[in-house]
C-alpha positions as CSV (number, residue, x, y, z in Angstrom):
1,M,54.2,-5.1,-62.2
2,K,50.9,-6.9,-63.3
3,Q,52.7,-10.2,-63.7
4,T,54.2,-10.0,-60.2
5,I,50.8,-9.3,-58.7
6,N,49.3,-12.2,-60.7
7,K,52.1,-14.5,-59.4
8,I,51.5,-13.3,-55.8
9,S,47.8,-13.8,-56.3
10,N,48.3,-17.4,-57.6
11,I,50.5,-18.2,-54.6
12,C,47.9,-16.9,-52.2
13,K,45.2,-18.9,-54.0
14,W,47.4,-22.0,-53.6
15,I,47.9,-21.3,-49.9
16,F,44.2,-20.6,-49.4
17,G,43.1,-23.8,-51.1
18,Y,45.3,-26.1,-49.2
19,G,44.7,-24.2,-45.9
20,I,40.9,-24.5,-46.3
21,M,41.3,-28.2,-47.2
22,I,43.3,-28.8,-44.0
23,T,40.7,-26.9,-42.0
24,L,37.9,-29.0,-43.5
25,F,39.8,-32.2,-42.7
26,L,40.2,-31.0,-39.1
27,G,36.5,-30.3,-38.9
28,G,35.8,-33.8,-40.1
29,F,38.2,-35.3,-37.5
30,T,36.5,-33.2,-34.9
31,F,33.1,-34.6,-35.9
32,L,34.4,-38.2,-35.9
33,G,36.0,-37.6,-32.5
34,Y,32.7,-36.3,-31.0
35,L,30.9,-39.2,-32.6
36,A,33.3,-41.7,-31.1
37,A,32.9,-40.0,-27.7
38,L,29.2,-40.3,-28.0
39,I,29.4,-44.0,-28.7
40,I,32.0,-44.7,-26.0
41,G,30.5,-42.6,-23.2
42,G,31.7,-42.3,-19.7
43,D,35.0,-40.7,-18.5
44,V,36.8,-41.6,-21.7
45,A,34.2,-39.5,-23.7
46,T,34.8,-36.6,-21.4
47,T,38.5,-36.9,-22.0
48,I,38.1,-37.1,-25.8
49,C,35.7,-34.1,-25.9
50,T,38.0,-32.0,-23.6
51,F,41.0,-32.8,-25.8
52,I,39.1,-31.8,-29.0
53,N,37.8,-28.6,-27.4
54,Q,41.2,-27.5,-25.9
55,Q,43.6,-28.7,-28.5
56,I,42.0,-29.0,-31.9
57,N,39.3,-26.3,-32.0
58,P,41.7,-23.4,-31.3
59,I,44.0,-24.6,-34.1
60,M,41.0,-24.8,-36.5
61,I,39.9,-21.3,-35.6
62,Y,43.3,-19.8,-36.1
63,I,43.9,-21.6,-39.4
64,S,40.4,-20.7,-40.8
65,T,40.9,-17.0,-39.8
66,I,44.3,-16.8,-41.5
67,M,42.9,-18.6,-44.6
68,V,40.0,-16.1,-44.8
69,L,42.6,-13.3,-44.8
70,F,44.5,-15.1,-47.6
71,G,41.3,-15.4,-49.6
72,L,40.5,-11.7,-49.2
73,L,44.1,-10.8,-50.2
74,T,43.8,-13.1,-53.3
75,M,40.5,-11.4,-54.3
76,Y,42.0,-8.0,-53.8
77,L,45.2,-8.7,-55.8
78,A,43.2,-10.4,-58.6
79,G,40.9,-7.4,-58.8
80,E,37.8,-9.4,-58.1
81,K,34.7,-7.5,-56.9
82,A,33.0,-10.4,-55.1
83,L,32.1,-8.5,-52.0
84,T,30.4,-5.5,-53.6
85,S,26.7,-5.0,-53.8
86,Q,26.3,-4.0,-57.4
87,K,23.0,-4.8,-59.2
88,K,23.4,-6.5,-62.6
89,K,21.8,-4.6,-65.5
90,S,19.2,-6.6,-67.2
91,S,18.7,-6.2,-70.9
92,K,15.0,-5.5,-71.7
93,K,13.9,-5.6,-75.2
């Protein structure tokens, strides 16, 4: 049972890693698109910004939301306690 959970956790880590990488690349392309629109100006810039806002940004939001869920699922399956507020015990001598 533990081995199966570890395999599922590793698959989720793999999906999470590549999904976040795709999201970051989309964010970079969005930045470059807005930068190009700023340089070009005029009606073409409006068209570029509208395309980015209506086509690319919703995809980025969906992918990043799904990847956050995969990341949380991975942490849960691996038994990590990253989201808890536990104080570390300091050793005093």
